[in-house]
C-alpha positions in Angstrom: 0.0 0.0 0.0 1.6 3.2 -1.2 0.3 6.5 0.2 -0.1 9.1 -2.5 -1.8 12.0 -0.7 -3.1 12.8 2.9 -6.1 15.0 3.2 -6.8 16.6 6.6 -10.3 18.1 6.6 -10.6 21.7 7.6 -13.1 23.0 10.1 -16.7 23.7 9.1 -18.0 26.8 10.8 -21.7 26.1 10.2 -22.0 24.2 13.4 -20.3 27.0 15.3 -22.7 29.5 13.8 -25.7 27.4 14.8 -24.2 27.0 18.3 -23.8 30.8 18.8 -27.2 31.6 17.3 -29.0 29.0 19.4 -27.2 30.3 22.5 -28.3 33.9 21.8 -31.9 32.8 21.2 -31.7 30.7 24.5 -30.6 33.8 26.4 -33.5 35.8 24.9 -35.9 33.1 26.1 -34.2 33.0 29.5 -34.8 36.8 29.8 -38.5 36.3 28.8 -38.8 33.4 31.4 -37.4 35.5 34.3 -39.5 38.5 33.2 -42.7 36.4 33.0 -42.1 35.0 36.5 -41.4 38.4 37.9 -44.8 39.7 36.5 -46.6 36.5 37.6 -47.5 35.5 34.0 -46.9 31.7 34.4 -48.3 30.3 31.1 -46.0 32.2 28.8 -43.2 31.6 31.2 -43.6 27.9 31.0 -43.6 28.1 27.2 -40.4 30.3 27.3 -38.8 27.8 29.7 -39.5 24.9 27.2 -38.1 26.9 24.3 -35.1 27.9 26.4 -34.4 24.2 27.1 -34.8 23.3 23.5 -32.4 26.1 22.3 -29.9 25.1 24.9 -29.9 21.5 23.7 -29.5 22.6 20.1 -26.6 24.8 21.1 -24.9 22.1 23.1 -25.4 19.5 20.3 -24.0 21.7 17.6 -21.0 22.6 19.9 -20.2 18.9 20.3 -20.6 18.4 16.6 -18.2 21.3 15.9 -15.5 19.8 18.2 -15.9 16.2 17.0 -12.7 15.0 15.4 -12.8 14.7 11.6 -11.3 11.6 10.0 -8.1 12.0 8.0 -8.4 10.6 4.5 -5.6 8.9 2.6 -5.3 8.4 -1.2 -3.4 5.2 -1.6 -2.4 2.8 -4.4 -3.0 -0.8 -3.4 -1.3 -3.5 -5.5 -2.4 -6.5 -3.4 -5.8 -6.3 -1.8 -5.0 -9.3 0.4 -2.6 -7.1 2.3 -5.2 -4.4 2.9 -6.2 -4.3 6.6 -10.0 -3.9 6.4 -10.3 -3.8 10.2 -8.2 -0.7 10.5 -9.2 1.2 7.4 -12.5 1.8 5.6 -12.6 2.4 1.8 -14.4 5.6 1.1 -14.0 6.0 -2.7 -12.3 4.3 -5.6 -10.8 5.9 -8.7 -9.3 3.2 -10.9 -6.4 1.8 -8.9 -6.4 4.7 -6.4 -8.4 4.2 -3.3 -9.5 6.9 -0.8 -9.5 5.3 2.6 -10.0 6.6 6.2 -9.3 5.1 9.6 -12.2 2.9 10.8 -13.9 4.0 14.0 -13.7 1.5 16.8 
């Protein structure tokens, strides 16, 4: 197996933008929640509390997705497929004799 090229994926900022946006909306709902309880308006406050929790979960999930490690991809030339370790690597794409592989998650 001969390595021709190594591709390290760059960060995608869409998850970070969703995280920041959901956090700002969550802060807005937290403000409405505290304002509603201070004025003794309980029904809208409960709705704002549910929306605050939902926005917090979306923000936390997108933060985790942003910080998840991205797999490194290798472009390799394989002469003998019997020597390819299928437990360690996963074939992602094939272009003629050139394979694009990445490390298998365990």
